[in-house]
C-alpha positions in Angstrom: 113.8 126.7 110.0 114.8 125.0 106.9 111.5 123.6 105.0 110.9 120.4 103.2 108.7 119.7 100.2 104.9 119.7 100.8 104.7 115.7 100.1 106.6 115.0 103.2 104.2 116.7 105.2 101.3 114.6 103.8 103.2 111.1 104.5 101.7 109.2 106.8 103.3 105.9 108.9 102.4 102.3 109.7 101.0 102.8 113.6 102.2 98.9 114.0 105.7 100.3 114.8 104.5 103.2 117.2 102.7 100.7 119.1 105.9 98.6 119.2 107.9 101.5 120.3 105.5 102.4 123.2 104.9 99.0 124.1 108.9 98.8 124.1 109.2 101.7 126.6 106.7 100.3 128.9 108.4 97.1 129.2 111.2 98.7 129.8 109.6 100.3 132.7 109.2 96.9 134.1 105.7 96.4 132.9 104.4 93.1 131.5 103.4 93.5 128.2 102.2 91.0 125.7 102.5 92.2 122.1 99.6 91.3 119.6 100.4 94.4 117.3 103.2 93.7 115.2 102.6 91.4 112.1 105.9 89.3 112.6 106.3 85.8 113.0 107.6 84.6 116.2 109.3 82.1 114.8 113.0 81.7 114.0 114.3 81.7 110.6 114.5 78.0 110.0 118.2 76.8 110.3 119.1 75.8 106.6 118.1 79.4 105.7 120.5 80.9 108.1 123.5 78.7 107.2 123.1 79.6 103.5 123.5 83.0 104.4 126.6 82.0 106.7 128.1 80.1 104.0 127.4 82.8 101.6 129.5 85.1 103.6 132.4 82.8 104.2 132.8 82.1 100.3 133.3 85.7 100.1 129.9 87.1 98.6 130.4 90.8 100.3 130.1 92.8 97.1 127.5 94.7 95.4 125.0 92.3 93.6 123.0 93.4 90.5 120.5 96.1 91.2 117.7 93.4 89.7 119.1 90.7 92.1 121.3 87.9 91.4 120.3 85.9 88.7 120.1 82.8 91.0 117.8 84.4 93.3 115.7 85.5 90.5 115.3 81.8 89.1 114.5 80.5 92.3 111.7 83.0 92.4 110.5 82.0 89.3 110.6 78.1 90.1 108.6 79.1 93.3 106.1 80.8 91.1 105.7 78.2 89.1 105.0 75.6 92.1 102.3 77.9 93.7 100.4 79.5 90.7 101.4 77.2 88.1 102.2 80.1 85.8 105.6 80.3 84.1 107.4 83.8 84.6 110.8 84.8 83.3 113.9 85.9 85.7 113.8 89.0 83.7 110.7 89.9 85.2 111.6 89.3 88.6 113.0 92.1 90.7 114.5 91.4 94.0 113.8 93.9 96.5 114.9 94.7 100.0 111.6 93.9 101.5 107.8 94.4 100.2 107.1 98.4 101.1 109.9 99.3 98.0 107.5 97.8 95.4 104.9 99.3 96.7 106.9 102.2 97.1 108.1 102.1 93.3 104.2 101.2 91.7 103.1 104.2 93.7 105.5 106.6 92.6 105.0 105.3 88.9 101.8 106.3 88.9 100.9 108.9 91.5 100.9 112.8 90.8 98.6 115.3 91.4 95.4 114.8 89.3 95.8 111.1 89.3 93.8 108.7 91.2 94.7 105.7 92.9 92.5 102.9 94.3 93.4 101.2 97.6 91.8 98.6 99.7 90.0 100.0 103.1 90.7 98.9 105.6 94.1 98.1 104.3 97.9 98.1 105.0 98.2 101.8 105.8 101.5 102.4 103.5 99.5 102.4 100.6 97.4 105.3 101.4 100.6 107.0 103.2 102.7 106.5 99.6 99.7 107.9 97.5 99.3 110.9 99.6 102.9 111.2 99.4 102.8 111.3 95.6 100.2 114.4 95.5 97.7 111.5 94.0 93.6 111.4 95.0 93.9 108.2 96.9 90.1 106.4 96.6 89.2 103.8 99.0 88.0 100.3 97.8 85.5 99.3 100.5 86.4 95.9 102.6 83.5 94.8 104.5 82.9 92.4 107.2 79.5 91.3 105.6 81.4 90.3 102.4 84.0 88.1 104.6 86.1 91.2 103.9 86.6 90.4 100.4 86.3 93.2 97.8 83.5 93.6 95.7 84.3 93.3 91.8 81.4 95.6 91.0 82.0 98.3 93.5 85.4 98.2 92.8 84.9 98.5 89.2 82.6 101.4 89.8 85.1 103.5 91.6 87.3 103.7 88.2 87.1 106.8 86.8 89.4 108.2 83.6 91.7 109.8 86.1 92.4 106.4 87.8 96.1 105.0 87.0 96.6 102.0 89.4 94.7 99.9 91.4 96.1 98.1 94.6 94.3 94.5 95.5 95.7 92.7 98.6 94.3 89.2 99.0 94.8 87.0 101.3 94.5 90.4 103.5 96.0 92.3 106.1 94.6 93.5 108.6 91.2 91.5 108.1 92.4 88.4 107.2 89.8 88.4 104.3 90.6 86.4 101.0 88.4 87.0 97.8 87.0 84.5 96.0 88.3 83.5 92.8 85.0 84.1 91.3 84.9 87.5 92.5 88.6 88.3 91.1 87.3 86.4 87.7 84.7 89.1 87.4 86.9 92.1 88.2 89.6 91.3 85.4 86.7 90.9 83.1 85.6 94.4 84.0 89.0 95.9 83.7 88.8 95.2 79.9 86.9 98.2 79.6 90.0 100.1 81.5 93.3 99.5 80.0 94.2 102.8 81.5 94.6 101.1 84.9 97.8 99.3 86.2 97.3 96.5 88.8 99.7 95.9 91.7 98.5 92.8 93.4 99.9 92.1 97.1 100.5 88.4 97.7 102.9 88.3 100.4 100.4 86.2 102.4 100.0 83.8 99.6 100.5 80.3 101.3 98.8 81.5 104.6 95.2 80.2 104.0 93.0 77.7 106.3 89.9 75.7 106.1 91.0 74.7 102.5 90.5 77.9 101.1 92.9 78.7 98.3 95.1 81.9 97.0 94.2 83.0 93.4 97.0 85.0 92.0 96.0 87.7 89.7 99.1 86.0 87.4 96.7 83.6 86.7 95.0 85.7 84.5 97.3 86.6 81.0 94.8 89.5 79.6 95.7 91.9 82.5 99.7 90.7 82.6 100.9 93.6 80.3 99.8 95.8 83.3 100.4 93.8 86.2 102.7 94.0 89.3 102.3 91.4 91.7 104.3 91.7 94.8 106.0 88.8 97.4 108.5 88.0 99.5 110.6 85.7 102.2 109.3 87.5 105.4 105.9 86.2 106.4 106.5 82.3 104.8 110.0 81.7 106.0 109.9 83.7 109.3 112.6 86.3 107.6 111.1 89.8 108.4 114.4 91.2 109.3 116.2 90.0 106.3 114.3 92.6 104.3 113.9 90.1 101.6 111.1 90.5 98.8 110.4 90.0 95.4 108.0 91.2 92.7 107.0 90.4 89.2 106.8 93.3 86.5 105.7 93.5 83.1 107.9 94.2 80.2 106.9 97.9 80.1 107.8 98.5 83.5 110.8 96.6 84.5 113.5 98.9 83.1 112.1 101.8 85.1 111.9 99.7 88.4 115.5 98.6 88.0 116.6 102.5 87.3 114.5 103.5 90.5 116.8 100.6 92.3 119.7 102.2 91.1 118.6 105.7 92.2 117.5 104.3 95.7 118.9 101.1 97.2 121.5 100.1 94.9 120.9 96.5 95.1 119.9 93.6 97.8 122.9 92.4 99.6 124.3 89.0 98.5 124.1 86.7 101.8 120.5 87.7 102.3 119.9 86.3 98.6 121.4 83.1 99.0 119.5 82.7 102.4 116.5 83.5 99.8 117.5 80.9 97.7 117.7 78.2 100.3 114.3 79.2 101.9 112.5 78.5 98.3 114.7 75.6 97.2 114.9 73.6 100.9 112.6 71.7 102.9 109.2 73.4 103.7 108.5 71.6 107.2 109.5 74.5 109.0 106.8 76.6 107.0 104.4 73.5 107.4 104.9 73.7 111.2 104.3 77.5 111.6 101.1 77.4 109.7 99.9 74.7 111.7 100.4 76.4 114.8 98.9 79.7 113.4 95.8 77.8 112.6 95.6 76.3 116.1 96.0 80.0 117.4 93.7 81.5 115.0 90.8 79.2 116.5 91.7 80.1 120.1 91.9 84.0 119.0 88.4 83.7 117.4 86.7 81.6 120.0 88.3 83.9 122.8 87.3 87.2 121.2 83.8 86.0 121.0 83.2 85.2 124.5 84.5 89.1 125.4 81.7 91.7 126.5 80.8 93.5 123.5 82.9 91.9 120.9 82.4 89.3 117.8 84.8 88.4 115.1 84.7 86.9 111.9 86.9 83.8 111.1 90.1 84.9 109.3 90.6 82.7 105.9 94.2 83.6 105.6 97.5 85.8 106.9 97.6 85.7 110.8 95.5 88.6 111.9 92.2 88.8 113.3 90.4 91.8 112.7 87.2 91.9 115.5 84.5 94.0 115.6 84.2 96.3 118.7 81.5 98.3 118.0 79.1 97.0 121.0 82.0 97.8 123.7 80.8 101.2 123.0 84.7 102.4 122.8 86.0 104.3 119.8 88.5 101.4 118.5 91.8 103.3 118.7 90.8 104.7 122.4 90.3 101.1 123.1 93.5 99.7 121.5 95.6 102.6 123.6 93.6 101.9 127.0 94.5 98.0 126.5 98.1 98.6 126.2 98.1 101.1 128.8 95.9 99.6 131.2 95.9 95.8 130.6 99.4 95.7 129.1 98.2 94.5 125.8 99.4 95.8 122.4 96.6 95.6 119.5 96.2 98.2 116.8 93.2 100.3 116.2 91.2 99.8 113.3 90.9 103.6 112.1 95.2 102.8 111.6 94.1 100.8 108.4 91.9 103.2 107.1 88.5 105.3 107.3 86.1 101.9 107.3 88.3 100.4 110.2 86.7 102.6 112.6 84.9 99.8 115.3 87.6 97.0 115.0 90.7 96.1 116.2 93.4 93.9 114.6 95.3 91.4 116.5 97.9 89.6 115.4 98.2 85.8 116.1 101.7 85.6 115.2 102.4 84.9 119.0 102.7 81.8 121.4 99.1 80.4 122.5 99.9 80.8 126.4 100.9 84.6 125.1 97.1 85.0 123.1 95.4 83.1 126.1 97.0 85.7 128.7 96.1 88.6 126.5 92.5 87.4 126.4 92.3 87.3 129.8 93.3 90.8 130.5 91.2 92.0 127.7 87.9 89.8 129.4 88.9 91.7 132.6 89.3 95.1 131.4 86.2 94.9 128.9 84.1 93.4 132.2 85.0 96.4 134.4 
């Protein structure tokens, strides 16, 4: 047999897609499956965004675009960043990407190599650790704990930095926990990072507008003292229900921008033109659909939290952002992944076991409330019946 390099044997995956495949297979067998596993809004992309892409195609925008993205798209991102953060960024620091993961990939391969260390949130988005291990770097978990509201601790994070640390990955609002790290904690972290100028930072802010109960998102862009080593990840997928469009953006410091441009040239060439015109329409057009979606998510969030707390052996912290709940299932007596598998196979409810998001995910499951209130209520009833046996 032919052999690939060892790096591919170290690569993990995102189990949400494996659960989706299993749920789809069961549905194709005639089972009624309620999918609360995938992190995908159940809303359609707003019509004016779709029309912008259709118009772009009809207008003949069929060719290559610059590897960095169309200037008009990058300018739109700069306008949106100013609106949401109050911070001016140059379009010359914006990269248009085919989704959010390419920014993770680019940042991690820039700094990950054998002998280096990369800090990442645990529990956190599984691709962080997967790509760190792919590069041969040592993954160092930053604990994200329920008792701190699923926020990172600045003191604990800083204590994990060593001379080998090359990159620190942050995520708030967070997947899978729905936690938001308070501004005071972020300020403490930034102050401490002054003692570690060799550490780059990537801030995953894909859920930046998805906050509840008066909570606000603090962008790392607001701290000029780290701008020369800060990469900010964001995109269209969650905010405008555009997951399948594969549209992301990132903001890079001057010293790294040309490196990521070269990586784009070597890997994906560019992002397709009509999606970029759709992205401009999303940013500059009416935001009524976004507001309606967030109102629905908030209503579902309350439904989910109340429903989970009423289940035998289950407790649930109230998520402050994104569209995930991360209930504590330790008192059920089930290992988390086995519980998630049993709920899918026996109750027809697709969820993700907490260990798929990291070592500290044991004892938890992730539930996405990016599904209808009706389906959520049906899923909770099935979970109640299963856990009451």
